[in-house]
Each structure stands twice: as structure tokens, then as C-alpha cells.
N, CA, C and O atoms as a GROMACS GRO file, in nm:
protein
  404
    1UNK      N    1  11.315  -6.362 -33.103
    1UNK     CA    2  11.445  -6.350 -33.226
    1UNK      C    3  11.499  -6.453 -33.213
    1UNK      O    4  11.546  -6.475 -33.101
    2UNK      N    5  11.515  -6.558 -33.320
    2UNK     CA    6  11.617  -6.676 -33.340
    2UNK      C    7  11.732  -6.682 -33.302
    2UNK      O    8  11.804  -6.622 -33.383
    3UNK      N    9  11.802  -6.733 -33.200
    3UNK     CA   10  11.906  -6.779 -33.176
    3UNK      C   11  11.979  -6.943 -33.246
    3UNK      O   12  11.924  -7.052 -33.232
    4UNK      N   13  12.109  -6.918 -33.319
    4UNK     CA   14  12.184  -7.088 -33.339
    4UNK      C   15  12.101  -7.179 -33.223
    4UNK      O   16  12.067  -7.178 -33.105
    5UNK      N   17  12.096  -7.258 -33.348
    5UNK     CA   18  12.045  -7.385 -33.228
    5UNK      C   19  11.914  -7.417 -33.217
    5UNK      O   20  11.875  -7.533 -33.233
    6UNK      N   21  11.820  -7.300 -33.183
    6UNK     CA   22  11.663  -7.251 -33.172
    6UNK      C   23  11.583  -7.374 -33.269
    6UNK      O   24  11.630  -7.404 -33.379
    7UNK      N   25  11.515  -7.411 -33.239
    7UNK     CA   26  11.382  -7.518 -33.329
    7UNK      C   27  11.284  -7.456 -33.411
    7UNK      O   28  11.218  -7.372 -33.351
    8UNK      N   29  11.263  -7.470 -33.504
    8UNK     CA   30  11.149  -7.402 -33.561
    8UNK      C   31  11.103  -7.490 -33.676
    8UNK      O   32  11.178  -7.558 -33.746
    9UNK      N   33  10.944  -7.478 -33.689
    9UNK     CA   34  10.903  -7.613 -33.736
    9UNK      C   35  10.828  -7.520 -33.911
    9UNK      O   36  10.782  -7.407 -33.925
   10UNK      N   37  10.846  -7.617 -33.997
   10UNK     CA   38  10.811  -7.543 -34.101
   10UNK      C   39  10.754  -7.675 -34.170
   10UNK      O   40  10.812  -7.782 -34.186
   11UNK      N   41  10.596  -7.632 -34.215
   11UNK     CA   42  10.480  -7.696 -34.315
   11UNK      C   43  10.514  -7.741 -34.436
   11UNK      O   44  10.573  -7.656 -34.504
   12UNK      N   45  10.495  -7.865 -34.496
   12UNK     CA   46  10.471  -7.867 -34.632
   12UNK      C   47  10.611  -7.827 -34.681
   12UNK      O   48  10.619  -7.755 -34.780
   13UNK      N   49  10.739  -7.877 -34.607
   13UNK     CA   50  10.886  -7.874 -34.660
   13UNK      C   51  10.852  -7.975 -34.822
   13UNK      O   52  10.950  -7.989 -34.895
   14UNK      N   53  10.772  -8.013 -34.849
   14UNK     CA   54  10.792  -8.101 -34.983
   14UNK      C   55  10.764  -8.014 -35.096
   14UNK      O   56  10.788  -8.054 -35.210
   15UNK      N   57  10.709  -7.884 -35.072
   15UNK     CA   58  10.707  -7.763 -35.163
   15UNK      C   59  10.817  -7.709 -35.169
   15UNK      O   60  10.908  -7.707 -35.085
   16UNK      N   61  10.809  -7.649 -35.300
   16UNK     CA   62  10.941  -7.588 -35.295
   16UNK      C   63  10.948  -7.438 -35.235
   16UNK      O   64  11.053  -7.397 -35.284
   17UNK      N   65  10.900  -7.343 -35.164
   17UNK     CA   66  10.885  -7.242 -35.109
   17UNK      C   67  10.906  -7.264 -34.962
   17UNK      O   68  10.956  -7.180 -34.886
   18UNK      N   69  10.857  -7.404 -34.922
   18UNK     CA   70  10.878  -7.384 -34.801
   18UNK      C   71  11.003  -7.477 -34.739
   18UNK      O   72  11.040  -7.486 -34.622
   19UNK      N   73  11.054  -7.543 -34.858
   19UNK     CA   74  11.168  -7.637 -34.867
   19UNK      C   75  11.262  -7.565 -34.867
   19UNK      O   76  11.360  -7.615 -34.812
   20UNK      N   77  11.281  -7.417 -34.926
   20UNK     CA   78  11.368  -7.357 -34.984
   20UNK      C   79  11.420  -7.272 -34.806
   20UNK      O   80  11.530  -7.268 -34.750
   21UNK      N   81  11.308  -7.226 -34.771
   21UNK     CA   82  11.284  -7.162 -34.631
   21UNK      C   83  11.318  -7.244 -34.538
   21UNK      O   84  11.314  -7.189 -34.428
   22UNK      N   85  11.361  -7.384 -34.532
   22UNK     CA   86  11.390  -7.479 -34.462
   22UNK      C   87  11.530  -7.517 -34.509
   22UNK      O   88  11.598  -7.559 -34.415
   23UNK      N   89  11.602  -7.516 -34.641
   23UNK     CA   90  11.751  -7.471 -34.649
   23UNK      C   91  11.828  -7.333 -34.572
   23UNK      O   92  11.932  -7.328 -34.505
   24UNK      N   93  11.750  -7.246 -34.604
   24UNK     CA   94  11.805  -7.091 -34.564
   24UNK      C   95  11.767  -7.098 -34.348
   24UNK      O   96  11.799  -7.008 -34.270
   25UNK      N   97  11.703  -7.215 -34.315
   25UNK     CA   98  11.688  -7.148 -34.164
   25UNK      C   99  11.785  -7.281 -34.136
   25UNK      O  100  11.776  -7.316 -34.019
   26UNK      N  101  11.852  -7.343 -34.196
   26UNK     CA  102  11.926  -7.429 -34.196
   26UNK      C  103  12.080  -7.386 -34.200
   26UNK      O  104  12.173  -7.455 -34.160
   27UNK      N  105  12.087  -7.275 -34.249
   27UNK     CA  106  12.204  -7.204 -34.333
   27UNK      C  107  12.249  -7.129 -34.168
   27UNK      O  108  12.359  -7.134 -34.112
   28UNK      N  109  12.139  -7.072 -34.128
   28UNK     CA  110  12.138  -6.939 -34.032
   28UNK      C  111  12.157  -6.997 -33.899
   28UNK      O  112  12.143  -6.931 -33.796
   29UNK      N  113  12.198  -7.161 -33.902
   29UNK     CA  114  12.194  -7.256 -33.798
   29UNK      C  115  12.085  -7.271 -33.719
   29UNK      O  116  12.110  -7.267 -33.598
   30UNK      N  117  11.975  -7.288 -33.750
   30UNK     CA  118  11.849  -7.285 -33.646
   30UNK      C  119  11.826  -7.456 -33.637
   30UNK      O  120  11.944  -7.492 -33.638
   31UNK      N  121  11.781  -7.526 -33.632
   31UNK     CA  122  11.736  -7.700 -33.618
   31UNK      C  123  11.571  -7.666 -33.671
   31UNK      O  124  11.487  -7.584 -33.633
   32UNK      N  125  11.569  -7.782 -33.789
   32UNK     CA  126  11.460  -7.761 -33.862
   32UNK      C  127  11.352  -7.894 -33.830
   32UNK      O  128  11.397  -8.008 -33.829
   33UNK      N  129  11.225  -7.870 -33.807
   33UNK     CA  130  11.131  -7.956 -33.805
   33UNK      C  131  11.031  -7.969 -33.923
   33UNK      O  132  10.918  -7.921 -33.913
   34UNK      N  133  11.053  -8.003 -33.982
   34UNK     CA  134  10.980  -8.024 -34.146
   34UNK      C  135  10.854  -8.067 -34.146
   34UNK      O  136  10.833  -8.100 -34.029
   35UNK      N  137  10.756  -8.086 -34.209
   35UNK     CA  138  10.646  -8.206 -34.180
   35UNK      C  139  10.615  -8.187 -34.353
   35UNK      O  140  10.593  -8.074 -34.396
   36UNK      N  141  10.614  -8.306 -34.445
   36UNK     CA  142  10.562  -8.303 -34.525
   36UNK      C  143  10.486  -8.480 -34.558
   36UNK      O  144  10.483  -8.566 -34.470
   37UNK      N  145  10.430  -8.501 -34.707
   37UNK     CA  146  10.328  -8.628 -34.713
   37UNK      C  147  10.417  -8.703 -34.714
   37UNK      O  148  10.531  -8.658 -34.708
   38UNK      N  149  10.395  -8.841 -34.721
   38UNK     CA  150  10.429  -8.990 -34.740
   38UNK      C  151  10.510  -8.998 -34.891
   38UNK      O  152  10.609  -9.069 -34.907
   39UNK      N  153  10.452  -8.915 -34.998
   39UNK     CA  154  10.495  -8.974 -35.109
   39UNK      C  155  10.619  -8.792 -35.147
   39UNK      O  156  10.641  -8.754 -35.262
   40UNK      N  157  10.660  -8.737 -35.054
   40UNK     CA  158  10.760  -8.666 -35.089
   40UNK      C  159  10.869  -8.645 -34.995
   40UNK      O  160  10.951  -8.555 -35.008
   41UNK      N  161  10.869  -8.769 -34.857
   41UNK     CA  162  10.912  -8.767 -34.799
   41UNK      C  163  11.047  -8.805 -34.847
   41UNK      O  164  11.143  -8.744 -34.801
   42UNK      N  165  11.060  -8.876 -34.915
   42UNK     CA  166  11.230  -8.966 -34.932
   42UNK      C  167  11.286  -8.833 -35.058
   42UNK      O  168  11.398  -8.835 -35.109
   43UNK      N  169  11.180  -8.727 -35.086
   43UNK     CA  170  11.294  -8.620 -35.159
   43UNK      C  171  11.289  -8.537 -35.086
   43UNK      O  172  11.374  -8.452 -35.116
   44UNK      N  173  11.244  -8.515 -35.016
   44UNK     CA  174  11.285  -8.361 -34.894
   44UNK      C  175  11.419  -8.445 -34.768
   44UNK      O  176  11.490  -8.386 -34.686
   45UNK      N  177  11.413  -8.573 -34.792
   45UNK     CA  178  11.529  -8.670 -34.693
   45UNK      C  179  11.670  -8.572 -34.757
   45UNK      O  180  11.752  -8.494 -34.709
   46UNK      N  181  11.634  -8.637 -34.908
   46UNK     CA  182  11.749  -8.641 -34.967
   46UNK      C  183  11.829  -8.474 -34.973
   46UNK      O  184  11.946  -8.435 -34.970
   47UNK      N  185  11.720  -8.420 -34.981
   47UNK     CA  186  11.765  -8.278 -34.963
   47UNK      C  187  11.852  -8.240 -34.817
   47UNK      O  188  11.938  -8.152 -34.801
   48UNK      N  189  11.811  -8.313 -34.743
   48UNK     CA  190  11.894  -8.249 -34.642
   48UNK      C  191  11.894  -8.126 -34.536
   48UNK      O  192  11.983  -8.099 -34.455
   49UNK      N  193  11.754  -8.051 -34.561
   49UNK     CA  194  11.708  -7.940 -34.516
   49UNK      C  195  11.674  -7.977 -34.391
   49UNK      O  196  11.592  -7.886 -34.386
   50UNK      N  197  11.662  -8.031 -34.280
   50UNK     CA  198  11.544  -8.083 -34.237
   50UNK      C  199  11.629  -8.181 -34.102
   50UNK      O  200  11.685  -8.289 -34.120
   51UNK      N  201  11.615  -8.104 -33.969
   51UNK     CA  202  11.680  -8.206 -33.916
   51UNK      C  203  11.641  -8.301 -33.807
   51UNK      O  204  11.715  -8.343 -33.718
   52UNK      N  205  11.478  -8.334 -33.832
   52UNK     CA  206  11.347  -8.364 -33.810
   52UNK      C  207  11.233  -8.363 -33.905
   52UNK      O  208  11.169  -8.260 -33.924
   53UNK      N  209  11.206  -8.472 -33.965
   53UNK     CA  210  11.089  -8.467 -34.052
   53UNK      C  211  10.980  -8.542 -33.976
   53UNK      O  212  11.007  -8.647 -33.918
   54UNK      N  213  10.863  -8.494 -33.975
   54UNK     CA  214  10.730  -8.533 -33.937
   54UNK      C  215  10.635  -8.573 -34.069
   54UNK      O  216  10.555  -8.488 -34.108
   55UNK      N  217  10.642  -8.677 -34.124
   55UNK     CA  218  10.580  -8.737 -34.222
   55UNK      C  219  10.429  -8.773 -34.194
   55UNK      O  220  10.403  -8.853 -34.104
   56UNK      N  221  10.312  -8.706 -34.282
   56UNK     CA  222  10.212  -8.746 -34.237
   56UNK      C  223  10.152  -8.817 -34.361
   56UNK      O  224  10.187  -8.785 -34.475
   57UNK      N  225  10.077  -8.900 -34.340
   57UNK     CA  226   9.907  -8.952 -34.457
   57UNK      C  227   9.908  -8.847 -34.555
   57UNK      O  228   9.962  -8.738 -34.537
   58UNK      N  229   9.853  -8.881 -34.650
   58UNK     CA  230   9.755  -8.814 -34.769
   58UNK      C  231   9.654  -8.863 -34.763
   58UNK      O  232   9.622  -8.982 -34.758
   59UNK      N  233   9.563  -8.716 -34.762
   59UNK     CA  234   9.395  -8.754 -34.766
   59UNK      C  235   9.334  -8.845 -34.877
   59UNK      O  236   9.404  -8.823 -34.975
   60UNK      N  237   9.254  -8.922 -34.905
   60UNK     CA  238   9.239  -9.039 -34.995
   60UNK      C  239   9.166  -9.009 -35.069
   60UNK      O  240   9.046  -8.998 -35.046
   61UNK      N  241   9.243  -8.982 -35.219
   61UNK     CA  242   9.206  -8.946 -35.323
   61UNK      C  243   9.233  -8.811 -35.389
   61UNK      O  244   9.179  -8.757 -35.486
   62UNK      N  245   9.355  -8.764 -35.289
   62UNK     CA  246   9.319  -8.642 -35.330
   62UNK      C  247   9.542  -8.636 -35.326
   62UNK      O  248   9.624  -8.725 -35.306
   63UNK      N  249   9.560  -8.473 -35.358
   63UNK     CA  250   9.718  -8.466 -35.358
   63UNK      C  251   9.788  -8.356 -35.174
   63UNK      O  252   9.881  -8.275 -35.166
   64UNK      N  253   9.716  -8.393 -35.089
   64UNK     CA  254   9.718  -8.304 -35.019
   64UNK      C  255   9.760  -8.401 -34.883
   64UNK      O  256   9.686  -8.499 -34.879
   65UNK      N  257   9.848  -8.398 -34.784
   65UNK     CA  258   9.837  -8.381 -34.678
   65UNK      C  259   9.731  -8.388 -34.567
   65UNK      O  260   9.662  -8.288 -34.550
   66UNK      N  261   9.712  -8.494 -34.490
   66UNK     CA  262   9.619  -8.493 -34.381
   66UNK      C  263   9.679  -8.459 -34.240
   66UNK      O  264   9.702  -8.540 -34.150
   67UNK      N  265   9.700  -8.328 -34.239
   67UNK     CA  266   9.772  -8.308 -34.101
   67UNK      C  267   9.672  -8.366 -33.949
   67UNK      O  268   9.704  -8.359 -33.830
   68UNK      N  269   9.570  -8.411 -34.000
   68UNK     CA  270   9.538  -8.438 -33.850
   68UNK      C  271   9.557  -8.614 -33.876
   68UNK      O  272   9.458  -8.682 -33.850
   69UNK      N  273   9.674  -8.679 -33.922
   69UNK     CA  274   9.680  -8.789 -33.915
   69UNK      C  275   9.830  -8.858 -33.835
   69UNK      O  276   9.880  -8.971 -33.843
   70UNK      N  277   9.867  -8.752 -33.771
   70UNK     CA  278   9.964  -8.734 -33.679
   70UNK      C  279   9.967  -8.644 -33.587
   70UNK      O  280   9.922  -8.532 -33.610
   71UNK      N  281  10.020  -8.677 -33.470
   71UNK     CA  282   9.967  -8.571 -33.362
   71UNK      C  283  10.140  -8.493 -33.333
   71UNK      O  284  10.235  -8.532 -33.264
   72UNK      N  285  10.122  -8.372 -33.419
   72UNK     CA  286  10.206  -8.289 -33.479
   72UNK      C  287  10.285  -8.207 -33.330
   72UNK      O  288  10.401  -8.183 -33.297
   73UNK      N  289  10.140  -8.183 -33.264
   73UNK     CA  290  10.245  -8.131 -33.096
   73UNK      C  291  10.294  -8.236 -33.050
   73UNK      O  292  10.416  -8.222 -33.051
   74UNK      N  293  10.262  -8.348 -33.003
   74UNK     CA  294  10.336  -8.468 -32.936
   74UNK      C  295  10.491  -8.454 -33.031
   74UNK      O  296  10.600  -8.417 -32.988
   75UNK      N  297  10.465  -8.485 -33.130
   75UNK     CA  298  10.603  -8.551 -33.191
   75UNK      C  299  10.704  -8.387 -33.146
   75UNK      O  300  10.804  -8.400 -33.075
   76UNK      N  301  10.664  -8.250 -33.196
   76UNK     CA  302  10.717  -8.150 -33.205
   76UNK      C  303  10.801  -8.160 -33.055
   76UNK      O  304  10.922  -8.174 -33.041
   77UNK      N  305  10.684  -8.146 -32.937
   77UNK     CA  306  10.765  -8.160 -32.843
   77UNK      C  307  10.886  -8.282 -32.760
   77UNK      O  308  10.981  -8.269 -32.683
   78UNK      N  309  10.831  -8.375 -32.815
   78UNK     CA  310  10.895  -8.542 -32.791
   78UNK      C  311  11.076  -8.508 -32.882
   78UNK      O  312  11.185  -8.552 -32.846
   79UNK      N  313  11.044  -8.421 -32.999
   79UNK     CA  314  11.216  -8.368 -33.049
   79UNK      C  315  11.219  -8.280 -32.982
   79UNK      O  316  11.237  -8.345 -32.879
   80UNK      N  317  11.218  -8.204 -32.956
   80UNK     CA  318  11.256  -8.042 -32.850
   80UNK      C  319  11.253  -8.108 -32.690
   80UNK      O  320  11.226  -8.037 -32.594
   81UNK      N  321  11.268  -8.175 -32.685
   81UNK     CA  322  11.260  -8.205 -32.522
   81UNK      C  323  11.154  -8.141 -32.467
   81UNK      O  324  11.177  -8.122 -32.348
   82UNK      N  325  11.008  -8.081 -32.515
   82UNK     CA  326  10.913  -8.054 -32.432
   82UNK      C  327  10.945  -7.937 -32.492
   82UNK      O  328  10.891  -7.955 -32.601
   83UNK      N  329  10.986  -7.848 -32.498
   83UNK     CA  330  11.016  -7.696 -32.510
   83UNK      C  331  10.976  -7.627 -32.631
   83UNK      O  332  10.997  -7.510 -32.662
   84UNK      N  333  10.903  -7.732 -32.704
   84UNK     CA  334  10.866  -7.618 -32.856
   84UNK      C  335  10.951  -7.565 -32.908
   84UNK      O  336  11.065  -7.542 -32.868
   85UNK      N  337  10.886  -7.534 -33.034
   85UNK     CA  338  10.986  -7.475 -33.083
   85UNK      C  339  10.963  -7.280 -33.116
   85UNK      O  340  10.852  -7.232 -33.092
   86UNK      N  341  11.072  -7.194 -33.168
   86UNK     CA  342  11.066  -7.039 -33.170
   86UNK      C  343  11.042  -7.001 -33.253
   86UNK      O  344  11.058  -6.880 -33.269
   87UNK      N  345  10.995  -7.072 -33.345
   87UNK     CA  346  10.907  -7.011 -33.498
   87UNK      C  347  10.814  -7.097 -33.539
   87UNK      O  348  10.800  -7.195 -33.466
   88UNK      N  349  10.749  -7.093 -33.627
   88UNK     CA  350  10.644  -7.170 -33.698
   88UNK      C  351  10.628  -7.051 -33.854
   88UNK      O  352  10.594  -6.933 -33.869
   89UNK      N  353  10.689  -7.193 -33.971
   89UNK     CA  354  10.634  -7.154 -34.102
   89UNK      C  355  10.519  -7.239 -34.180
   89UNK      O  356  10.526  -7.345 -34.243
   90UNK      N  357  10.409  -7.150 -34.152
   90UNK     CA  358  10.324  -7.181 -34.204
   90UNK      C  359  10.222  -7.146 -34.286
   90UNK      O  360  10.120  -7.081 -34.264
   91UNK      N  361  10.282  -7.222 -34.432
   91UNK     CA  362  10.232  -7.213 -34.559
   91UNK      C  363  10.127  -7.248 -34.596
   91UNK      O  364  10.098  -7.206 -34.707
   92UNK      N  365  10.016  -7.339 -34.524
   92UNK     CA  366   9.914  -7.469 -34.506
   92UNK      C  367   9.822  -7.352 -34.498
   92UNK      O  368   9.793  -7.288 -34.599
   93UNK      N  369   9.760  -7.314 -34.340
   93UNK     CA  370   9.713  -7.257 -34.288
   93UNK      C  371   9.562  -7.319 -34.233
   93UNK      O  372   9.547  -7.366 -34.120
   94UNK      N  373   9.471  -7.310 -34.320
   94UNK     CA  374   9.322  -7.364 -34.245
   94UNK      C  375   9.345  -7.461 -34.151
   94UNK      O  376   9.295  -7.459 -34.039
   95UNK      N  377   9.445  -7.574 -34.208
   95UNK     CA  378   9.474  -7.698 -34.176
   95UNK      C  379   9.563  -7.759 -34.032
   95UNK      O  380   9.556  -7.861 -33.963
   96UNK      N  381   9.654  -7.626 -34.032
   96UNK     CA  382   9.741  -7.563 -33.915
   96UNK      C  383   9.746  -7.524 -33.811
   96UNK      O  384   9.797  -7.575 -33.712
   97UNK      N  385   9.676  -7.400 -33.826
   97UNK     CA  386   9.634  -7.280 -33.754
   97UNK      C  387   9.615  -7.334 -33.608
   97UNK      O  388   9.689  -7.279 -33.526
   98UNK      N  389   9.527  -7.434 -33.558
   98UNK     CA  390   9.525  -7.479 -33.411
   98UNK      C  391   9.609  -7.572 -33.403
   98UNK      O  392   9.635  -7.622 -33.294
   99UNK      N  393   9.658  -7.606 -33.498
   99UNK     CA  394   9.772  -7.674 -33.434
   99UNK      C  395   9.939  -7.536 -33.404
   99UNK      O  396  10.030  -7.542 -33.320
  100UNK      N  397   9.923  -7.472 -33.471
  100UNK     CA  398  10.027  -7.403 -33.486
  100UNK      C  399  10.039  -7.339 -33.307
  100UNK      O  400  10.136  -7.344 -33.232
  101UNK      N  401   9.902  -7.284 -33.282
  101UNK     CA  402   9.892  -7.214 -33.161
  101UNK      C  403   9.910  -7.296 -33.059
  101UNK      O  404   9.904  -7.254 -32.943
   0.00000   0.00000   0.00000
């Protein structure tokens, strides 16, 4: 069960559903780490639903994020002082399942 100030990781906060989930998590008092592509980072920052944002490169010639372009686990551990997150919302799937585990 998440408690106030617990960290959660929400992938793809540049999309409508995951951005909404990040906003709801903030309203509940959770700390939110979001991921998004470079092209959506400015808009995500403007909404302000994430405490921390991990910005990913986009796959060349495609419109989706390259989840291998950044050490997400390393960044999450740095952000959380090596504690990790209590919850992960993964709306991506195959590209992120191994990272999440």
C-alpha cells in the first residue's frame, strides 16, 4: 500500500492516460517519477505532475521512446536514494517489463 511521500514510477507520462495517472498520484500525495520522450518533455514539465522526469530519446524515424537510451533503473535509484519505488504504472509493456522487474 502506498503512503504519502512514497515514490512511484509512471512510464509514458506524455500520453493522456499516464499523465492523468501522474496527476492523480500527486493529488494523493505520492512522489512521481515519470518517463517521456524528448519531444513531449516540455509539455509534461508544464503540467507539473511529476517530481522527477526521465527524458528518453526517440527511436529514429519512429514516434515512440527508446527505453534503452537511458539507464532508467540507475536514475530511479539515484532519485530515491537507492530505495527504489513502491509502485510502477507500466502502460508500455514489452519495452519496459524487464526494467520494472
